N, CA, C and O atoms as a printed pandas DataFrame, in Angstrom:
     atom_number atom_name residue_name chain_id  residue_number  x_coord  y_coord  z_coord
0              1         N          UNK        A               1   14.579  138.435   70.762
1              2        CA          UNK        A               1   15.120  137.500   70.008
2              3         C          UNK        A               1   15.465  138.588   68.495
3              4         O          UNK        A               1   16.484  138.024   68.095
4              5         N          UNK        A               2   15.257  139.560   67.654
5              6        CA          UNK        A               2   15.605  140.136   66.665
6              7         C          UNK        A               2   16.951  140.525   67.110
7              8         O          UNK        A               2   17.771  140.442   66.196
8              9         N          UNK        A               3   17.766  141.203   69.019
9             10        CA          UNK        A               3   19.299  141.441   68.716
10            11         C          UNK        A               3   20.044  140.749   68.649
11            12         O          UNK        A               3   21.249  140.989   68.568
12            13         N          UNK        A               4   19.260  139.194   68.673
13            14        CA          UNK        A               4   19.717  137.898   67.560
14            15         C          UNK        A               4   20.340  136.835   66.417
15            16         O          UNK        A               4   21.335  136.177   66.110
16            17         N          UNK        A               5   18.984  137.184   66.034
17            18        CA          UNK        A               5   19.055  137.323   65.453
18            19         C          UNK        A               5   19.603  138.403   64.578
19            20         O          UNK        A               5   20.188  137.652   63.797
20            21         N          UNK        A               6   19.893  139.784   64.049
21            22        CA          UNK        A               6   20.833  139.854   64.045
22            23         C          UNK        A               6   22.484  139.893   63.942
23            24         O          UNK        A               6   23.091  140.056   62.884
24            25         N          UNK        A               7   23.251  139.665   65.572
25            26        CA          UNK        A               7   24.414  139.109   65.957
26            27         C          UNK        A               7   24.346  137.675   64.837
27            28         O          UNK        A               7   25.387  137.044   64.659
28            29         N          UNK        A               8   23.332  137.338   64.280
29            30        CA          UNK        A               8   24.668  135.657   63.903
30            31         C          UNK        A               8   23.600  135.741   61.647
31            32         O          UNK        A               8   23.650  135.033   60.641
32            33         N          UNK        A               9   22.848  137.074   62.067
33            34        CA          UNK        A               9   23.422  137.130   59.955
34            35         C          UNK        A               9   24.767  138.222   60.113
35            36         O          UNK        A               9   25.380  138.396   59.060
36            37         N          UNK        A              10   25.397  139.138   61.592
37            38        CA          UNK        A              10   26.584  139.438   61.162
38            39         C          UNK        A              10   27.786  138.560   61.356
39            40         O          UNK        A              10   29.003  138.740   61.392
40            41         N          UNK        A              11   26.984  137.559   61.466
41            42        CA          UNK        A              11   28.494  136.166   62.265
42            43         C          UNK        A              11   28.256  135.439   60.828
43            44         O          UNK        A              11   28.832  134.402   60.497
44            45         N          UNK        A              12   27.391  136.090   60.092
45            46        CA          UNK        A              12   27.355  135.223   58.289
46            47         C          UNK        A              12   26.199  133.524   58.015
47            48         O          UNK        A              12   25.961  132.745   57.092
48            49         N          UNK        A              13   25.835  133.685   59.333
49            50        CA          UNK        A              13   24.325  132.891   59.140
50            51         C          UNK        A              13   23.383  132.987   59.090
51            52         O          UNK        A              13   22.759  133.684   59.889
52            53         N          UNK        A              14   22.819  132.306   58.094
53            54        CA          UNK        A              14   21.096  132.557   58.281
54            55         C          UNK        A              14   19.918  131.667   58.701
55            56         O          UNK        A              14   19.804  130.450   58.556
56            57         N          UNK        A              15   18.922  132.697   59.347
57            58        CA          UNK        A              15   17.589  132.186   59.751
58            59         C          UNK        A              15   16.527  132.164   59.345
59            60         O          UNK        A              15   16.087  133.313   59.328
60            61         N          UNK        A              16   15.559  131.185   58.849
61            62        CA          UNK        A              16   13.887  131.343   58.415
62            63         C          UNK        A              16   13.741  131.662   58.821
63            64         O          UNK        A              16   14.528  131.661   59.768
64            65         N          UNK        A              17   12.063  132.866   58.994
65            66        CA          UNK        A              17   11.250  132.976   59.979
66            67         C          UNK        A              17    9.924  132.495   59.102
67            68         O          UNK        A              17    9.800  132.531   57.878
68            69         N          UNK        A              18    9.004  132.050   60.056
69            70        CA          UNK        A              18    7.838  132.162   58.626
70            71         C          UNK        A              18    6.815  133.160   60.003
71            72         O          UNK        A              18    6.892  132.890   61.201
72            73         N          UNK        A              19    5.966  134.246   59.436
73            74        CA          UNK        A              19    5.496  135.159   60.572
74            75         C          UNK        A              19    5.337  135.886   59.257
75            76         O          UNK        A              19    5.790  136.067   58.126
76            77         N          UNK        A              20    3.636  136.428   60.855
77            78        CA          UNK        A              20    3.226  137.700   59.805
78            79         C          UNK        A              20    2.954  138.733   61.216
79            80         O          UNK        A              20    1.866  138.892   61.771
80            81         N          UNK        A              21    4.464  139.459   61.661
81            82        CA          UNK        A              21    4.012  140.050   62.822
82            83         C          UNK        A              21    4.653  141.222   61.381
83            84         O          UNK        A              21    5.557  140.894   60.613
84            85         N          UNK        A              22    4.089  142.235   61.346
85            86        CA          UNK        A              22    4.327  144.092   60.954
86            87         C          UNK        A              22    5.884  143.811   61.830
87            88         O          UNK        A              22    6.577  143.368   60.915
88            89         N          UNK        A              23    6.482  143.826   62.668
89            90        CA          UNK        A              23    7.899  144.860   63.388
90            91         C          UNK        A              23    9.147  144.183   62.606
91            92         O          UNK        A              23   10.188  144.828   62.477
92            93         N          UNK        A              24    8.989  142.506   61.944
93            94        CA          UNK        A              24    9.987  141.972   62.353
94            95         C          UNK        A              24    9.630  141.720   60.370
95            96         O          UNK        A              24   10.348  140.926   59.761
96            97         N          UNK        A              25    8.685  142.360   59.741
97            98        CA          UNK        A              25    8.939  142.453   58.078
98            99         C          UNK        A              25    9.272  144.172   57.714
99           100         O          UNK        A              25    9.425  144.612   56.574
100          101         N          UNK        A              26    9.329  144.910   58.877
101          102        CA          UNK        A              26    9.588  146.136   58.784
102          103         C          UNK        A              26   11.637  145.150   58.811
103          104         O          UNK        A              26   12.365  144.741   57.907
104          105         N          UNK        A              27   11.742  145.177   60.020
105          106        CA          UNK        A              27   13.202  144.886   60.623
106          107         C          UNK        A              27   13.546  143.899   59.701
107          108         O          UNK        A              27   14.519  144.341   59.090
108          109         N          UNK        A              28   13.239  142.733   59.260
109          110        CA          UNK        A              28   14.218  142.382   57.961
110          111         C          UNK        A              28   13.208  142.100   56.307
111          112         O          UNK        A              28   12.122  141.744   55.848
112          113         N          UNK        A              29   14.527  142.566   55.986
113          114        CA          UNK        A              29   14.736  142.960   53.892
114          115         C          UNK        A              29   14.479  142.422   53.104
115          116         O          UNK        A              29   13.710  142.629   52.166
116          117         N          UNK        A              30   15.634  140.946   53.607
117          118        CA          UNK        A              30   15.431  140.279   52.204
118          119         C          UNK        A              30   14.500  138.832   53.436
119          120         O          UNK        A              30   14.382  138.181   54.474
120          121         N          UNK        A              31   13.919  139.440   51.358
121          122        CA          UNK        A              31   12.235  138.213   52.355
122          123         C          UNK        A              31   11.213  137.520   51.167
123          124         O          UNK        A              31   10.559  138.258   50.430
124          125         N          UNK        A              32   11.131  135.855   51.042
125          126        CA          UNK        A              32    9.946  135.654   50.487
126          127         C          UNK        A              32    8.604  135.872   51.556
127          128         O          UNK        A              32    8.280  135.854   52.744
128          129         N          UNK        A              33    8.115  136.083   50.214
129          130        CA          UNK        A              33    6.606  136.216   50.039
130          131         C          UNK        A              33    5.763  135.136   49.876
131          132         O          UNK        A              33    6.391  134.790   48.875
132          133         N          UNK        A              34    5.280  134.662   49.922
133          134        CA          UNK        A              34    4.368  133.731   50.152
134          135         C          UNK        A              34    2.452  134.931   49.512
135          136         O          UNK        A              34    1.796  135.685   50.232
136          137         N          UNK        A              35    2.218  134.602   48.140
137          138        CA          UNK        A              35    1.070  134.805   47.956
138          139         C          UNK        A              35   -0.244  134.123   46.817
139          140         O          UNK        A              35   -0.478  133.517   45.772
140          141         N          UNK        A              36   -0.675  134.655   47.757
141          142        CA          UNK        A              36   -2.414  133.441   47.047
142          143         C          UNK        A              36   -2.771  134.073   45.401
143          144         O          UNK        A              36   -2.856  135.264   45.101
144          145         N          UNK        A              37   -2.919  133.057   44.614
145          146        CA          UNK        A              37   -3.543  133.012   43.568
146          147         C          UNK        A              37   -4.588  132.252   42.844
147          148         O          UNK        A              37   -5.295  131.346   43.285
148          149         N          UNK        A              38   -4.563  132.842   41.504
149          150        CA          UNK        A              38   -6.178  132.138   41.079
150          151         C          UNK        A              38   -5.765  130.730   40.964
151          152         O          UNK        A              38   -6.531  129.785   41.150
152          153         N          UNK        A              39   -4.650  130.638   40.683
153          154        CA          UNK        A              39   -4.611  129.006   39.533
154          155         C          UNK        A              39   -3.409  128.243   40.369
155          156         O          UNK        A              39   -2.916  127.211   39.913
156          157         N          UNK        A              40   -2.643  129.224   42.535
157          158        CA          UNK        A              40   -2.074  128.371   42.883
158          159         C          UNK        A              40   -0.873  129.316   43.812
159          160         O          UNK        A              40   -0.516  130.247   43.089
160          161         N          UNK        A              41   -0.284  129.354   44.921
161          162        CA          UNK        A              41    0.882  130.422   45.091
162          163         C          UNK        A              41    1.549  130.808   44.559
163          164         O          UNK        A              41    1.869  129.810   43.914
164          165         N          UNK        A              42    2.462  131.952   44.032
165          166        CA          UNK        A              42    3.632  132.175   44.180
166          167         C          UNK        A              42    4.753  132.458   45.408
167          168         O          UNK        A              42    4.480  132.515   46.607
168          169         N          UNK        A              43    5.907  132.599   44.882
169          170        CA          UNK        A              43    7.065  133.497   45.611
170          171         C          UNK        A              43    7.107  134.992   45.121
171          172         O          UNK        A              43    6.907  135.678   44.119
172          173         N          UNK        A              44    7.512  135.081   46.513
173          174        CA          UNK        A              44    7.544  136.854   45.512
174          175         C          UNK        A              44    8.335  136.970   46.652
175          176         O          UNK        A              44    7.980  136.496   47.731
176          177         N          UNK        A              45   10.382  138.136   46.334
177          178        CA          UNK        A              45   11.370  137.944   46.571
178          179         C          UNK        A              45   11.143  139.348   46.508
179          180         O          UNK        A              45   10.681  140.125   45.671
180          181         N          UNK        A              46   11.812  139.462   48.143
181          182        CA          UNK        A              46   11.846  141.267   48.143
182          183         C          UNK        A              46   12.949  141.596   49.110
183          184         O          UNK        A              46   13.421  140.706   49.818
184          185         N          UNK        A              47   13.180  142.262   49.143
185          186        CA          UNK        A              47   14.838  143.504   49.302
186          187         C          UNK        A              47   15.518  141.780   49.405
187          188         O          UNK        A              47   15.054  140.641   49.356
188          189         N          UNK        A              48   16.786  142.378   49.564
189          190        CA          UNK        A              48   18.460  141.715   49.941
190          191         C          UNK        A              48   18.964  141.671   50.600
191          192         O          UNK        A              48   20.182  141.509   50.522
192          193         N          UNK        A              49   18.199  141.811   51.826
193          194        CA          UNK        A              49   19.491  141.822   52.952
194          195         C          UNK        A              49   20.382  142.829   53.102
195          196         O          UNK        A              49   21.278  142.741   53.942
């Protein structure tokens, strides 16, 4: 699956993935992380792709 995602990215395509799998977090550098807070959740952008 990760090879397919890499091929899509190389062709200029974007794919969104919702996952808790650590291998995906390590391999996919551009991320939006949802962080739970006391007054609601916030989004944190990580990496650049």
